[in-house]
C-alpha positions as CSV (number, residue, x, y, z in Angstrom):
1,X,-1.7,120.2,-33.8
2,X,1.9,119.3,-34.0
3,X,2.5,119.4,-30.2
4,X,0.1,119.6,-27.3
5,X,1.1,120.2,-23.3
6,X,-1.9,119.2,-20.9
7,X,-1.1,120.1,-17.1
8,X,2.7,118.6,-17.8
9,X,4.9,118.0,-14.8
10,X,8.1,116.6,-14.3
11,X,10.0,115.8,-11.3
12,X,13.8,114.8,-10.9
13,X,14.8,112.4,-7.7
14,X,18.0,113.0,-6.4
15,X,20.6,110.0,-5.5
16,X,18.3,110.1,-1.8
17,X,14.6,109.4,-2.9
18,X,13.2,112.6,-0.8
19,X,15.6,114.7,-2.8
20,X,12.9,116.0,-5.7
21,X,13.4,118.7,-8.3
22,X,10.9,120.2,-9.5
23,X,11.7,120.9,-13.3
24,X,8.5,121.3,-15.0
25,X,5.5,122.8,-12.9
26,X,2.0,122.5,-14.7
27,X,2.8,123.4,-18.2
28,X,-0.5,124.3,-20.9
29,X,0.5,124.5,-24.2
30,X,-0.3,124.1,-28.0
31,X,2.2,124.4,-31.0
32,X,0.9,124.0,-34.8
33,X,3.2,121.3,-37.2
34,X,3.1,124.6,-39.7
35,X,4.3,128.1,-39.7
36,X,5.8,128.5,-36.1
37,X,8.9,130.0,-35.2
38,X,8.9,130.2,-31.5
39,X,11.5,131.4,-29.3
40,X,12.0,129.5,-25.8
41,X,13.6,131.7,-23.1
42,X,14.9,132.1,-19.5
43,X,17.5,131.8,-17.3
44,X,19.8,129.1,-16.9
45,X,17.9,126.7,-14.8
46,X,14.7,127.9,-15.6
47,X,13.3,124.2,-17.1
48,X,13.8,125.1,-21.0
49,X,15.7,121.9,-22.0
50,X,13.3,119.7,-19.9
51,X,10.2,121.3,-22.2
52,X,11.8,120.9,-25.3
53,X,12.9,117.3,-24.1
54,X,9.3,116.1,-23.8
55,X,8.5,118.0,-27.5
56,X,9.8,114.5,-29.1
57,X,9.6,112.3,-26.8
58,X,13.4,112.5,-25.1
59,X,11.7,112.3,-21.3
60,X,8.2,111.5,-20.7
61,X,6.2,113.6,-18.3
62,X,6.1,112.5,-14.8
63,X,2.7,114.4,-14.3
64,X,0.1,115.2,-17.3
65,X,0.3,114.5,-20.5
66,X,2.2,115.3,-23.8
67,X,0.8,114.9,-27.1
68,X,2.7,114.6,-30.5
69,X,1.0,114.4,-33.8
70,X,-2.4,112.7,-32.0
71,X,0.3,110.3,-29.9
72,X,-0.1,110.2,-26.2
73,X,2.5,110.5,-23.9
74,X,2.2,110.0,-20.3
75,X,4.4,108.5,-17.5
76,X,3.3,105.0,-18.1
77,X,6.2,103.9,-20.2
78,X,4.4,100.8,-20.9
79,X,1.5,102.3,-22.8
80,X,3.1,104.9,-24.9
81,X,3.3,104.9,-28.6
82,X,6.7,104.0,-30.3
83,X,9.0,106.8,-30.3
84,X,10.5,106.3,-34.2
85,X,8.0,107.8,-36.1
86,X,7.2,110.8,-33.6
87,X,11.1,111.5,-34.1
88,X,11.0,111.3,-37.8
89,X,8.1,114.0,-37.8
90,X,9.9,116.1,-35.1
91,X,13.9,116.6,-35.8
92,X,15.9,117.8,-32.7
93,X,19.1,119.6,-33.3
94,X,21.3,119.2,-29.9
95,X,23.0,122.4,-28.5
96,X,26.5,121.3,-30.2
97,X,25.3,118.3,-32.9
98,X,28.8,118.0,-34.2
99,X,29.4,116.0,-31.2
100,X,27.2,113.5,-32.9
101,X,29.2,112.9,-35.9
102,X,30.6,109.4,-35.9
103,X,31.3,108.3,-39.6
104,X,34.3,107.9,-41.9
105,X,32.9,110.5,-44.1
106,X,30.3,113.3,-44.5
107,X,28.0,111.5,-47.0
108,X,27.4,108.7,-44.8
109,X,26.9,110.9,-41.4
110,X,24.1,112.7,-43.4
111,X,22.6,109.6,-44.8
112,X,22.4,108.1,-41.5
113,X,18.9,109.3,-40.2
114,X,17.3,109.0,-43.4
115,X,18.7,105.3,-44.3
116,X,17.5,104.1,-40.8
117,X,14.0,106.1,-41.3
118,X,13.2,103.7,-44.5
119,X,14.1,106.1,-47.0
120,X,14.8,104.7,-50.5
121,X,18.0,105.3,-52.2
122,X,16.8,107.6,-55.0
123,X,15.1,109.7,-51.7
124,X,18.0,109.8,-49.9
125,X,20.3,111.1,-52.9
126,X,18.4,113.7,-53.6
127,X,17.5,115.2,-50.1
128,X,21.2,114.9,-49.6
129,X,21.7,117.7,-52.9
130,X,19.4,119.8,-51.4
131,X,20.6,120.0,-48.1
132,X,23.8,120.2,-49.0
133,X,23.1,123.1,-51.8
134,X,20.7,124.7,-48.4
135,X,23.3,124.9,-46.3
136,X,26.0,125.8,-48.4
137,X,28.0,122.4,-48.0
138,X,30.5,121.9,-50.9
139,X,29.9,118.2,-52.5
140,X,34.1,117.5,-52.3
141,X,33.7,117.6,-48.2
142,X,30.7,114.6,-49.0
143,X,34.2,112.2,-48.9
144,X,36.1,113.8,-46.0
145,X,36.0,112.5,-42.7
146,X,34.0,114.7,-40.5
147,X,36.8,115.2,-38.2
148,X,39.0,117.2,-40.4
149,X,36.3,120.0,-41.1
150,X,36.2,123.2,-39.5
151,X,33.9,124.2,-36.1
152,X,31.4,125.8,-38.6
153,X,31.7,123.1,-41.4
154,X,30.7,120.3,-38.6
155,X,27.9,122.2,-37.3
156,X,26.4,122.9,-41.0
157,X,26.9,118.6,-41.6
158,X,25.7,117.7,-38.2
159,X,22.2,120.1,-39.2
160,X,22.1,118.1,-42.7
161,X,21.5,115.1,-41.1
162,X,18.5,116.0,-39.5
163,X,17.3,118.1,-42.2
164,X,17.9,114.9,-44.7
165,X,15.0,113.6,-43.7
166,X,12.6,116.1,-43.8
167,X,10.8,116.6,-40.3
168,X,7.4,118.3,-40.0
169,X,8.8,120.5,-36.9
170,X,12.5,121.6,-36.1
171,X,13.4,121.8,-32.4
172,X,17.1,124.0,-31.7
173,X,18.5,123.5,-28.5
174,X,21.2,127.0,-28.9
175,X,21.8,126.9,-32.2
176,X,24.2,129.2,-33.0
177,X,26.4,128.2,-29.8
178,X,30.2,128.7,-30.2
179,X,29.7,129.7,-33.9
180,X,31.6,133.1,-35.7
181,X,29.1,135.3,-36.2
182,X,29.2,134.8,-40.2
183,X,28.1,131.2,-39.8
184,X,26.2,132.1,-37.1
185,X,24.0,134.3,-39.4
186,X,24.0,131.5,-42.4
187,X,22.7,129.0,-40.3
188,X,19.8,131.2,-38.7
189,X,18.8,132.1,-41.8
190,X,18.5,128.7,-43.4
191,X,16.5,127.8,-40.4
192,X,14.7,131.3,-41.6
193,X,14.0,130.0,-44.8
194,X,13.0,126.7,-44.3
195,X,10.1,127.8,-41.8
196,X,9.2,130.9,-44.3
197,X,9.6,128.9,-47.9
198,X,8.3,125.5,-46.6
199,X,6.1,126.3,-43.8
200,X,7.6,124.4,-41.1
201,X,7.6,125.1,-37.3
202,X,11.0,126.0,-35.6
203,X,11.1,125.7,-32.0
204,X,14.4,127.2,-30.7
205,X,16.2,127.2,-27.1
206,X,18.4,131.0,-27.1
207,X,19.8,132.9,-24.7
208,X,20.6,135.7,-27.6
209,X,18.3,138.0,-27.5
210,X,18.9,139.6,-30.5
211,X,18.8,136.7,-32.5
212,X,14.9,135.9,-30.5
213,X,14.0,139.4,-31.6
214,X,15.5,139.0,-35.1
215,X,13.6,135.7,-35.8
216,X,11.0,134.6,-33.8
217,X,7.4,134.8,-34.1
218,X,6.0,133.7,-30.9
219,X,8.1,133.7,-27.5
220,X,7.6,131.3,-24.6
221,X,9.2,132.6,-21.3
222,X,10.5,129.8,-18.5
223,X,10.7,130.8,-14.9
224,X,11.2,128.5,-11.9
225,X,9.8,125.5,-13.6
226,X,6.4,127.4,-15.0
227,X,5.6,128.9,-18.3
228,X,5.3,132.5,-17.2
229,X,4.6,134.3,-20.7
230,X,3.6,133.0,-24.2
231,X,3.0,135.5,-26.8
232,X,4.4,137.9,-29.0
233,X,8.2,139.9,-28.7
234,X,6.7,143.0,-29.0
235,X,4.5,142.9,-25.9
236,X,7.0,141.0,-23.8
237,X,9.5,144.0,-23.9
238,X,6.1,147.1,-23.9
239,X,6.5,146.7,-20.0
240,X,9.3,146.3,-17.3
241,X,7.5,142.6,-16.7
242,X,10.5,141.2,-18.9
243,X,13.0,142.2,-15.9
244,X,11.4,139.9,-13.6
245,X,12.0,137.3,-15.9
246,X,15.4,138.2,-15.7
247,X,16.0,138.8,-19.7
248,X,18.0,141.7,-20.8
249,X,16.2,143.7,-23.6
250,X,16.9,143.3,-27.1
251,X,20.1,145.7,-28.4
252,X,17.8,147.0,-31.2
253,X,15.2,148.0,-28.5
254,X,17.6,150.1,-26.5
255,X,18.7,151.8,-29.2
256,X,15.4,152.1,-30.3
257,X,14.3,153.1,-26.5
258,X,17.5,156.3,-27.2
259,X,16.5,157.6,-30.6
260,X,13.0,157.8,-29.1
261,X,14.0,159.5,-26.2
262,X,16.8,161.7,-27.0
263,X,14.7,162.7,-30.8
264,X,11.3,162.2,-29.8
265,X,10.7,160.0,-32.0
266,X,7.5,157.1,-32.3
267,X,9.6,154.1,-33.6
268,X,7.8,150.8,-33.2
269,X,8.7,148.0,-31.3
270,X,8.0,146.2,-34.6
271,X,11.4,147.0,-36.0
272,X,13.2,143.8,-35.7
273,X,16.9,144.9,-37.0
274,X,19.5,147.5,-37.4
275,X,18.8,147.4,-41.0
276,X,15.1,148.1,-40.6
277,X,16.0,150.4,-38.1
278,X,18.2,152.5,-40.6
279,X,15.8,152.3,-43.4
280,X,12.9,153.6,-40.7
281,X,15.1,156.6,-40.0
282,X,15.9,157.2,-43.8
283,X,12.4,157.7,-44.8
284,X,11.5,159.6,-41.5
285,X,14.1,162.1,-42.9
286,X,13.1,162.3,-46.4
287,X,9.3,162.5,-45.0
288,X,10.3,164.8,-42.5
């Protein structure tokens, strides 16, 4: 088991001692270190960011315990394991990771984390080549200052710095926020291919229901600091309960609902993209 939450709670104290905000309330959750693509969704303030911040030790629980690769974390700070080995295995891609770029050139930024995690020079060079190919980062960019790149290129470089030390689990906080559609699709396909071909677990916060429905294999819904749904994306939208969680239906499902109602079809919710829907309709027409 990669990540486990046992009755986890987290409270933030305000300026006054009596002012307390409950950010997580009795969370029980198990996540494998392989073959999961999880979307964490819910309205702003529901507890999503606090939840994932516990997944690599950015925050410690104020109640219960979090277990990360068999290392137990509780509110007793002096008794908790060292975080460096955990963060080597659980990579965290922040919402705007390009804000963390600081080196004089792209190459130094990409190698910063693997160098600090003790990778050899040979491993670092090989990993840089691999992640640049994966993210379609031109080798000529390695010599440039990261601050002279476009927004999309900066995002790719920042992600490359995480992928270069090859963590077992990747946590993504709104990975497509602020990107143009082309770069958004490129980056999501990279993460999907890493999940599919390397069997890594991806955990992604997103407000984009279309991205969630296209890529996720499991959905966690947060509402008012509680985990109110843990299951498949198809089952989530089969009833009206998703409205209670303040969620919008993905566009593809609205299209399916319309076609089913107007044309009397029975298109299943297991269709996740417009391309899949078009193929389904062509098949229905050919067999019709």
